[in-house]
C-alpha positions as CSV (number, residue, x, y, z in Angstrom):
1,X,0.0,-3.7,-5.1
2,X,3.9,-2.1,-5.0
3,X,4.1,-2.5,-8.5
4,X,0.6,-0.3,-9.7
5,X,2.4,2.5,-7.1
6,X,5.5,2.4,-8.6
7,X,3.9,2.5,-12.1
8,X,1.8,5.3,-10.8
9,X,-1.5,3.5,-11.7
10,X,-2.6,2.8,-8.5
11,X,-4.8,5.9,-8.8
12,X,-6.4,5.4,-11.7
13,X,-6.9,1.4,-10.7
14,X,-7.9,2.0,-7.5
15,X,-10.6,5.2,-7.6
16,X,-13.0,3.3,-9.1
17,X,-16.3,1.5,-8.3
18,X,-16.0,-2.2,-8.1
19,X,-19.2,-4.3,-10.3
20,X,-21.1,-4.8,-7.6
21,X,-21.4,-0.8,-6.9
22,X,-19.1,-0.9,-3.7
23,X,-16.5,2.7,-4.0
24,X,-13.1,2.3,-3.8
25,X,-11.1,5.6,-2.4
26,X,-7.3,5.6,-2.7
27,X,-5.0,8.5,-1.8
28,X,-2.0,9.9,-3.0
29,X,1.5,10.3,-0.7
30,X,-1.5,8.4,2.2
31,X,-2.0,4.6,0.4
32,X,1.6,4.0,-0.6
33,X,3.0,2.9,2.2
34,X,2.4,-0.5,3.8
35,X,3.6,-1.6,7.2
36,X,6.6,-3.8,7.9
37,X,6.1,-7.4,8.8
38,X,6.8,-7.9,12.3
39,X,8.8,-11.5,11.2
40,X,11.3,-9.2,9.0
41,X,11.6,-6.5,11.9
42,X,12.7,-9.8,13.9
43,X,14.8,-11.1,11.5
44,X,16.6,-7.4,11.2
45,X,18.2,-7.7,14.4
46,X,17.0,-4.3,15.6
47,X,18.1,-2.2,12.5
48,X,14.6,-1.9,11.4
49,X,12.0,0.0,13.1
50,X,8.6,1.4,12.7
51,X,7.4,4.5,12.8
């Protein structure tokens, strides 16, 4: 997912209908961010926080 967001292809690829008729929805400025894995937060020793 990161690469298609970085290359600005996510909106075009993810705002479409699937082969089984399901409509996918992607919003720029909202769906680019993913949660930081808890393990990475723990390993950072307090340097990383999730808001």
